[in-house]
C-alpha positions as CSV (number, residue, x, y, z in Angstrom):
1,X,-19.1,31.9,26.0
2,X,-22.7,33.2,25.0
3,X,-24.1,31.3,22.2
4,X,-25.0,33.6,19.4
5,X,-28.5,33.8,20.2
6,X,-27.5,35.3,23.7
7,X,-25.4,37.7,22.3
8,X,-28.6,38.9,19.9
9,X,-30.6,39.0,23.4
10,X,-27.7,41.1,25.1
11,X,-27.3,43.2,21.8
12,X,-30.9,43.9,21.8
13,X,-31.3,44.7,25.6
14,X,-28.1,47.3,25.7
15,X,-29.2,48.6,22.6
16,X,-32.8,49.5,24.0
17,X,-31.2,50.8,27.3
18,X,-28.7,53.1,25.4
19,X,-31.5,54.4,22.9
20,X,-33.6,54.9,26.0
21,X,-30.9,57.1,27.8
22,X,-30.0,59.2,24.5
23,X,-33.9,59.8,24.2
24,X,-33.9,60.7,28.2
25,X,-31.1,63.2,27.6
26,X,-32.1,64.9,24.4
27,X,-35.6,65.4,26.0
28,X,-34.3,66.9,29.2
29,X,-31.8,69.1,27.0
30,X,-34.6,70.4,25.2
31,X,-36.6,71.0,28.7
32,X,-33.6,72.9,30.4
33,X,-32.0,74.6,27.4
34,X,-34.4,74.8,24.9
35,X,-32.2,73.2,22.5
36,X,-31.7,69.4,21.8
37,X,-27.8,69.5,22.0
38,X,-26.3,71.7,24.3
39,X,-22.3,71.8,25.1
40,X,-23.2,70.0,28.6
41,X,-25.8,67.9,26.9
42,X,-23.7,66.8,24.1
43,X,-20.8,65.8,26.2
44,X,-23.5,63.6,28.3
45,X,-24.9,62.4,25.1
46,X,-21.3,61.4,23.5
47,X,-20.4,59.7,27.2
48,X,-23.2,57.7,26.9
49,X,-22.7,56.4,23.8
50,X,-19.0,55.7,24.4
51,X,-20.0,53.8,27.2
52,X,-22.6,51.5,25.5
53,X,-19.5,50.3,23.6
54,X,-16.3,50.9,25.9
55,X,-17.5,50.1,29.1
56,X,-20.2,47.6,28.6
57,X,-21.2,45.6,31.4
58,X,-21.9,42.2,29.7
59,X,-20.1,40.5,27.0
60,X,-21.0,41.4,23.7
61,X,-20.1,41.1,20.1
62,X,-17.3,44.0,20.4
63,X,-16.0,42.9,23.3
64,X,-12.1,41.5,23.0
65,X,-11.6,43.5,19.7
66,X,-9.0,45.6,21.0
67,X,-7.8,47.6,18.1
68,X,-11.4,48.1,17.0
69,X,-12.2,49.9,20.5
70,X,-9.1,52.0,20.5
71,X,-10.2,53.4,17.1
72,X,-13.8,53.8,18.7
73,X,-12.5,55.4,21.9
74,X,-10.5,58.0,19.4
75,X,-13.5,58.6,17.2
76,X,-15.5,59.5,20.2
77,X,-12.7,61.9,21.9
78,X,-13.1,63.7,18.5
79,X,-16.7,63.6,18.8
80,X,-16.7,65.6,22.3
81,X,-15.0,68.2,20.0
82,X,-17.4,67.9,17.3
83,X,-14.8,67.0,14.9
84,X,-16.7,63.8,13.9
85,X,-20.5,63.5,13.8
86,X,-22.3,60.3,15.0
87,X,-22.9,59.0,11.3
88,X,-19.2,58.5,11.0
89,X,-19.2,56.6,14.2
90,X,-22.2,54.5,13.2
91,X,-20.7,53.6,9.9
92,X,-17.4,52.4,11.5
93,X,-19.5,50.3,13.9
94,X,-21.3,48.6,11.2
95,X,-18.5,47.8,9.2
96,X,-16.8,45.9,12.3
97,X,-20.0,44.3,13.3
98,X,-19.9,43.0,9.5
99,X,-16.7,41.4,10.0
100,X,-17.5,40.0,13.4
101,X,-20.2,38.5,11.6
102,X,-18.1,36.8,8.9
103,X,-15.4,35.8,11.8
104,X,-18.8,34.3,13.6
105,X,-19.7,32.2,10.9
106,X,-16.2,30.6,10.5
107,X,-15.8,30.1,14.3
108,X,-19.2,28.1,14.3
109,X,-18.0,26.1,11.1
110,X,-21.5,26.9,9.7
111,X,-19.6,26.1,6.4
112,X,-19.1,22.8,7.0
113,X,-23.0,22.1,7.4
114,X,-24.0,23.0,4.1
115,X,-25.6,20.5,1.8
116,X,-22.5,19.4,-0.2
117,X,-18.8,19.3,-0.3
118,X,-18.7,21.5,-3.2
119,X,-21.3,24.1,-1.4
120,X,-19.1,23.9,1.7
121,X,-15.7,24.7,-0.4
122,X,-17.5,27.2,-2.5
123,X,-18.6,28.8,1.1
124,X,-15.3,28.6,2.8
125,X,-13.7,30.2,-0.2
126,X,-16.2,33.2,-0.2
127,X,-15.8,33.5,3.6
128,X,-12.0,34.2,3.3
129,X,-12.5,36.7,0.7
130,X,-13.0,39.8,2.6
131,X,-13.8,41.9,-0.9
132,X,-17.2,40.1,-0.7
133,X,-20.0,42.2,1.1
134,X,-20.9,40.7,4.0
135,X,-24.9,41.4,3.1
136,X,-24.1,39.2,0.0
137,X,-22.7,36.3,2.2
138,X,-25.6,36.6,4.7
139,X,-27.8,36.1,1.6
140,X,-25.8,33.2,0.4
141,X,-25.8,31.4,3.7
142,X,-29.3,31.4,4.0
143,X,-29.7,30.1,0.4
144,X,-27.3,27.2,1.8
145,X,-29.5,26.5,4.5
146,X,-33.0,27.0,3.4
147,X,-34.8,23.9,2.5
148,X,-38.4,25.4,2.2
149,X,-39.8,24.3,5.4
150,X,-39.9,27.4,7.2
151,X,-39.0,31.3,6.5
152,X,-35.2,31.8,8.2
153,X,-35.5,35.4,9.3
154,X,-39.4,34.7,10.4
155,X,-38.0,31.3,12.5
156,X,-35.1,33.1,14.0
157,X,-36.9,36.0,15.2
158,X,-39.5,33.5,16.8
159,X,-36.6,31.8,18.1
160,X,-35.2,34.9,19.8
161,X,-38.8,35.8,21.1
162,X,-38.9,32.4,22.6
163,X,-35.5,32.3,24.3
164,X,-36.5,35.8,26.1
165,X,-39.4,34.3,27.2
166,X,-37.7,30.8,28.5
167,X,-37.7,31.1,32.3
168,X,-36.1,27.3,32.7
169,X,-33.4,25.3,30.9
170,X,-35.8,23.0,29.9
171,X,-38.0,25.7,28.0
172,X,-34.4,27.1,26.2
173,X,-33.7,23.4,25.5
174,X,-37.3,23.0,23.7
175,X,-36.6,26.2,21.6
176,X,-33.3,24.8,20.5
177,X,-34.6,21.7,19.4
178,X,-37.5,23.1,17.6
179,X,-35.3,25.6,15.7
180,X,-32.5,23.4,14.5
181,X,-34.1,19.9,13.9
182,X,-37.8,21.1,13.5
183,X,-39.9,17.8,14.5
184,X,-43.2,19.7,13.7
185,X,-41.8,20.1,10.3
186,X,-39.8,17.1,10.0
187,X,-40.7,14.3,12.1
188,X,-38.4,11.7,10.3
189,X,-35.3,14.2,9.7
190,X,-35.6,14.6,13.8
191,X,-35.8,11.1,14.6
192,X,-32.5,10.2,12.3
193,X,-31.0,13.5,14.4
194,X,-31.8,12.3,17.8
195,X,-28.1,12.0,18.4
196,X,-27.9,15.5,18.6
197,X,-31.2,16.3,20.0
198,X,-30.1,14.1,23.3
199,X,-26.5,16.4,23.1
200,X,-28.8,19.4,22.7
201,X,-30.9,18.6,26.0
202,X,-27.4,17.6,27.9
203,X,-26.3,21.4,27.6
204,X,-23.8,20.8,25.1
205,X,-22.9,23.9,23.3
206,X,-24.3,24.2,19.8
207,X,-21.0,25.2,18.3
208,X,-20.0,21.6,19.5
209,X,-22.8,19.9,18.4
210,X,-22.4,21.3,15.0
211,X,-18.7,19.9,14.8
212,X,-19.9,16.3,16.1
213,X,-22.5,16.6,12.8
214,X,-19.6,17.5,10.7
215,X,-17.3,15.3,11.9
216,X,-20.0,12.3,11.7
217,X,-21.1,13.3,7.8
218,X,-17.2,13.7,7.1
219,X,-17.4,9.7,8.4
220,X,-20.2,8.6,6.3
221,X,-18.7,10.5,3.3
222,X,-15.5,8.6,4.1
223,X,-17.1,5.4,4.5
224,X,-19.1,6.0,1.2
225,X,-15.5,6.7,-0.5
226,X,-13.9,3.7,0.6
227,X,-17.3,1.4,-0.5
228,X,-16.7,3.1,-3.9
229,X,-13.3,2.4,-3.9
230,X,-13.5,-1.3,-3.1
231,X,-16.6,-1.3,-5.4
232,X,-14.0,0.3,-8.1
233,X,-11.3,-2.2,-7.5
234,X,-13.5,-5.3,-7.4
235,X,-14.6,-4.4,-10.7
236,X,-11.2,-3.8,-11.9
237,X,-10.5,-7.2,-10.4
238,X,-13.4,-8.6,-12.5
239,X,-12.8,-7.3,-15.4
240,X,-9.2,-8.6,-15.3
241,X,-10.2,-11.9,-14.8
242,X,-12.6,-11.6,-17.3
243,X,-9.4,-10.8,-19.6
244,X,-7.5,-13.5,-18.4
245,X,-10.1,-16.0,-19.0
246,X,-10.7,-14.8,-22.8
247,X,-6.8,-14.7,-23.0
248,X,-6.9,-18.5,-22.0
249,X,-9.3,-19.5,-23.8
250,X,-8.0,-17.9,-27.2
251,X,-4.8,-19.6,-26.4
252,X,-6.5,-22.9,-25.7
253,X,-8.4,-22.3,-29.2
254,X,-4.7,-21.5,-31.0
255,X,-3.5,-25.0,-29.1
256,X,-6.5,-27.0,-30.2
257,X,-6.2,-25.7,-33.9
258,X,-2.7,-26.2,-34.0
259,X,-3.4,-29.9,-32.8
260,X,-6.1,-30.4,-35.5
261,X,-3.6,-29.0,-38.4
262,X,-1.0,-31.4,-37.1
263,X,-3.7,-34.1,-37.3
264,X,-4.7,-33.1,-40.7
265,X,-0.9,-33.0,-42.0
266,X,0.0,-36.4,-40.6
267,X,-3.2,-37.7,-42.3
268,X,-2.4,-36.4,-45.5
269,X,1.1,-37.9,-45.2
270,X,-0.5,-41.2,-44.8
271,X,-2.9,-40.8,-47.5
272,X,-2.8,-43.0,-50.3
273,X,-3.4,-40.0,-52.6
274,X,-1.3,-37.0,-51.6
275,X,-2.1,-33.6,-52.9
276,X,1.5,-33.0,-54.2
277,X,2.6,-31.9,-58.1
278,X,4.2,-33.9,-60.2
279,X,8.0,-34.6,-60.3
280,X,9.3,-31.6,-62.2
281,X,12.1,-33.9,-64.0
282,X,10.0,-37.3,-65.0
283,X,6.7,-36.1,-64.0
284,X,6.3,-39.1,-61.7
285,X,4.2,-38.2,-58.6
286,X,6.6,-38.5,-55.2
287,X,6.4,-40.1,-52.3
288,X,5.0,-37.9,-49.7
289,X,7.7,-38.7,-47.0
290,X,10.7,-38.8,-49.5
291,X,10.3,-35.8,-52.0
292,X,12.5,-32.6,-52.5
293,X,11.4,-29.2,-53.1
294,X,13.1,-26.2,-54.4
295,X,14.3,-24.2,-51.3
296,X,14.1,-20.7,-53.4
297,X,10.4,-21.7,-54.4
298,X,9.8,-23.0,-50.5
299,X,11.0,-19.6,-48.9
300,X,9.0,-17.2,-51.7
301,X,6.0,-19.4,-51.2
302,X,5.5,-20.1,-47.8
303,X,7.7,-17.4,-45.9
304,X,6.7,-14.6,-48.2
305,X,3.3,-15.9,-49.2
306,X,4.0,-15.1,-53.2
307,X,2.0,-16.9,-55.8
308,X,4.7,-19.6,-56.9
309,X,4.5,-22.8,-58.4
310,X,7.3,-24.8,-56.3
311,X,9.6,-27.1,-58.2
312,X,8.7,-30.6,-56.9
313,X,11.5,-33.6,-57.4
314,X,10.9,-37.4,-56.4
315,X,14.3,-38.1,-55.9
316,X,18.0,-36.7,-55.4
317,X,18.9,-38.0,-59.1
318,X,15.9,-35.8,-60.6
319,X,16.9,-32.7,-58.9
320,X,20.6,-32.9,-60.0
321,X,19.6,-33.3,-63.3
322,X,16.8,-30.4,-63.6
323,X,17.6,-27.9,-60.7
324,X,19.9,-26.0,-62.7
325,X,17.6,-25.5,-65.1
326,X,14.9,-24.8,-63.0
327,X,16.8,-22.2,-61.4
328,X,17.6,-20.5,-64.7
329,X,14.4,-20.8,-65.9
330,X,12.2,-19.6,-62.8
331,X,14.7,-17.8,-60.4
332,X,16.9,-16.1,-63.3
333,X,18.4,-13.2,-62.0
334,X,16.2,-10.1,-62.2
335,X,18.6,-7.9,-63.7
336,X,17.9,-9.8,-67.0
337,X,20.1,-8.5,-70.0
338,X,22.0,-6.3,-67.4
339,X,23.3,-9.1,-65.2
340,X,27.3,-8.4,-64.8
341,X,27.8,-12.0,-65.2
342,X,26.4,-11.7,-69.0
343,X,29.2,-8.7,-69.5
344,X,32.0,-9.4,-67.4
345,X,33.1,-12.9,-67.6
346,X,36.0,-12.6,-65.0
347,X,33.5,-11.1,-62.7
348,X,34.0,-12.4,-59.3
349,X,31.0,-12.9,-57.0
350,X,30.2,-11.6,-53.5
351,X,32.6,-12.6,-51.2
352,X,32.3,-16.3,-49.7
353,X,30.5,-17.4,-53.3
354,X,27.9,-17.1,-55.4
355,X,24.9,-15.7,-52.8
356,X,21.6,-15.1,-54.1
357,X,19.4,-12.0,-52.9
358,X,15.7,-11.2,-52.9
359,X,14.7,-7.3,-53.3
360,X,13.3,-6.7,-50.0
361,X,10.7,-4.3,-51.3
362,X,9.5,-6.7,-54.1
363,X,8.9,-9.7,-51.7
364,X,7.9,-8.1,-48.5
365,X,5.9,-5.3,-49.9
366,X,4.9,-5.6,-53.7
367,X,4.5,-9.2,-53.9
368,X,7.2,-10.1,-56.8
369,X,9.7,-12.8,-56.5
370,X,12.3,-10.5,-57.8
371,X,15.7,-12.7,-57.2
372,X,19.1,-11.4,-58.0
373,X,22.6,-13.6,-58.8
374,X,24.4,-11.4,-56.2
375,X,24.6,-8.2,-54.1
376,X,27.0,-6.4,-56.8
377,X,24.6,-7.4,-59.5
378,X,21.6,-5.6,-57.6
379,X,23.5,-2.4,-56.6
380,X,24.8,-2.1,-60.4
381,X,20.9,-2.5,-61.6
382,X,19.4,-1.2,-58.7
383,X,18.1,2.3,-60.7
384,X,16.8,0.1,-63.7
385,X,15.1,-2.2,-61.5
386,X,13.6,0.1,-59.1
387,X,12.5,2.7,-62.0
388,X,11.0,-0.5,-64.4
389,X,9.3,-2.4,-61.3
390,X,9.1,-0.4,-58.0
391,X,7.7,2.9,-59.3
392,X,5.0,1.7,-61.6
393,X,3.9,-1.1,-59.2
394,X,3.8,1.5,-56.5
395,X,1.7,3.8,-58.5
396,X,-0.5,0.7,-59.3
397,X,-1.4,-0.8,-55.8
398,X,-1.2,3.0,-54.5
399,X,1.7,2.1,-51.9
400,X,3.9,5.1,-52.5
401,X,7.0,5.2,-50.5
402,X,9.3,8.2,-50.4
403,X,12.6,6.7,-50.3
404,X,14.4,9.5,-51.9
405,X,16.7,9.6,-48.9
406,X,18.2,6.2,-49.6
407,X,19.4,7.7,-52.9
408,X,23.0,8.7,-54.0
409,X,22.7,11.0,-57.3
410,X,25.6,11.6,-59.7
411,X,27.0,14.8,-59.0
412,X,27.6,14.9,-63.1
413,X,24.0,13.9,-63.9
414,X,21.3,14.4,-61.5
415,X,19.1,11.7,-63.4
416,X,21.3,8.7,-62.4
417,X,21.6,7.3,-59.0
418,X,22.1,4.3,-57.0
419,X,21.7,2.9,-53.5
420,X,23.0,4.9,-50.7
421,X,23.4,1.3,-48.6
422,X,22.6,-1.3,-51.2
423,X,22.4,-3.7,-48.0
424,X,19.3,-2.4,-47.1
425,X,17.5,-3.4,-50.1
426,X,18.3,-7.1,-50.4
427,X,17.6,-10.1,-48.1
428,X,20.2,-13.0,-48.7
429,X,19.2,-16.2,-49.5
430,X,20.4,-17.5,-46.1
431,X,18.5,-14.9,-43.8
432,X,15.8,-15.6,-45.8
433,X,15.9,-19.4,-45.1
434,X,16.6,-18.9,-41.5
435,X,13.5,-16.9,-41.3
436,X,11.6,-19.5,-42.7
437,X,12.8,-21.9,-40.6
438,X,12.1,-20.0,-37.5
439,X,8.4,-19.4,-39.0
440,X,7.8,-22.9,-39.4
441,X,10.2,-25.3,-37.0
442,X,11.1,-27.0,-40.5
443,X,14.8,-28.1,-40.3
444,X,16.9,-28.1,-43.5
445,X,19.2,-31.1,-44.1
């Protein structure tokens, strides 16, 4: 298989021979018949140009392109009868040559030798798009390989002339090296390409040299990609270790703080002057290790964080004497005068006994210690409580809540409503106490 430039040299030689023969036929026709294209000379002229393509003695660009040659043979047959002129045949040859050029570029793999993967991909796509004129592709290809060292077309013409004059294999090899590696223009680049220069000097086909260059470049790119991937993995691992270290230090800090808090609490218990309020019943300072605190106050203050002054009792006796009074005064039913115990003496409390409940929205969101004597009492007074406590407080704190879907309106009076499920609006004292125990780890005796 000839190298592309050898095909060019062969093409130039055969084309010149054909042009000389055509000129000789035309001159002979004028001399012998007094005209440029007599019938006999016309047939000789057509046959000479036909032989140029269909009976070429050397391998040229059109060799092996059988469908094209069959079509060309048909055109020459029509040309004998003057049904087709030479311009039509010439245009058909030019179109086919452009397609050959496109196929040649793809066969040589020149698109792989561009300066970047993006350029390679773009050129490959454009080579596959046969709607793009080959002249435009040639221009783009020149731009992709041009590095400003030499003018491509000028250099290629000089290269062809040098090959024509080369009388030895060594001279051809020197021409190859100068053309493709340009040691006189880029000595350092030629030094880096010594491997490929050696391949050329060892008569390796240029297409194989190009393939070797492409494989090596892809190998380098893969190696670089693997190194970058490894670098990213190491960075991610380092970040993971940093996060783990930060989490460990935070956890350690929390454990240290917990130990310090425990130590301070122990010191407070042994301190002779504990910071405890006096007994709510007898005003005696309670024993830090033996006092009693109102569980309702405990839950509201410690669990829900409300501003509640806890009731402290120094003994069981004081609690028995004053606890009920304390609950009635501080934790009275939030229904106030609407409490069902005040209006129905025979009312039965919640199943299981008198179970105190908190208003969930009040203690969890609004910061109000609203306590009700029972779930039923809260349910019957829900509208009054919501209208007079929830709605004004929401407006004051700018904590608007859309809870209309939780309401059930009276079909006969649209201004009256009740909670659709009262259980969603309460927290029983029992459940609140369990939550406080889970939070603090305390045990209630």
